[in-house]
C-alpha positions, 0 to 999 in steps of 0.5 A, spaced: 897 335 219 897 328 218 894 321 221 898 320 228 905 319 226 904 320 218 905 327 215 901 328 209 903 335 208 911 337 208 914 343 211 914 346 204 906 345 204 906 340 199 902 333 200 906 327 200 905 325 193 908 331 190 901 335 189 900 342 192 895 344 197 890 347 191 892 341 186 886 335 185 887 328 183 885 327 176 878 324 176 876 319 170 869 316 170 866 310 165 859 308 164 857 301 162 863 297 165 859 291 167 856 288 161 851 283 165 848 289 169 842 293 168 847 299 169 854 300 171 860 305 172 867 305 174 871 311 177 878 312 178 880 318 183 888 318 183 890 311 185 883 310 188 878 305 183 871 303 184 866 299 180 858 300 181 853 296 178 845 295 178 841 289 177 833 289 177 828 290 179 827 283 181 822 279 184 823 278 192 824 271 194 821 268 198 814 271 196 812 273 203 818 278 203 814 282 198 811 288 201 807 293 196 810 299 200 817 297 201 823 297 197 829 292 198 836 294 196 842 289 196 849 292 196 855 289 196 862 293 198 868 290 196 874 294 197 881 294 194 887 297 196 893 299 192 899 294 193 905 297 196 911 298 191 
């Protein structure tokens, strides 16, 4: 099994990182990692790492964008990839 020419599981049934098919990567979650945000958390799952933060509520600008029945969300997504050794 794999993506194109990249094999993710070897002939012994192990993944390329050495884990067996039933093994999972370690997961770490930490809250409050961005001090200026109203809420934030980080999550590390193996070599993947993500930080999420929440700010608000804030008044809509310009004022004419404010609608009593609507909610606005702004999402910034930054992706980082591990450096190859």
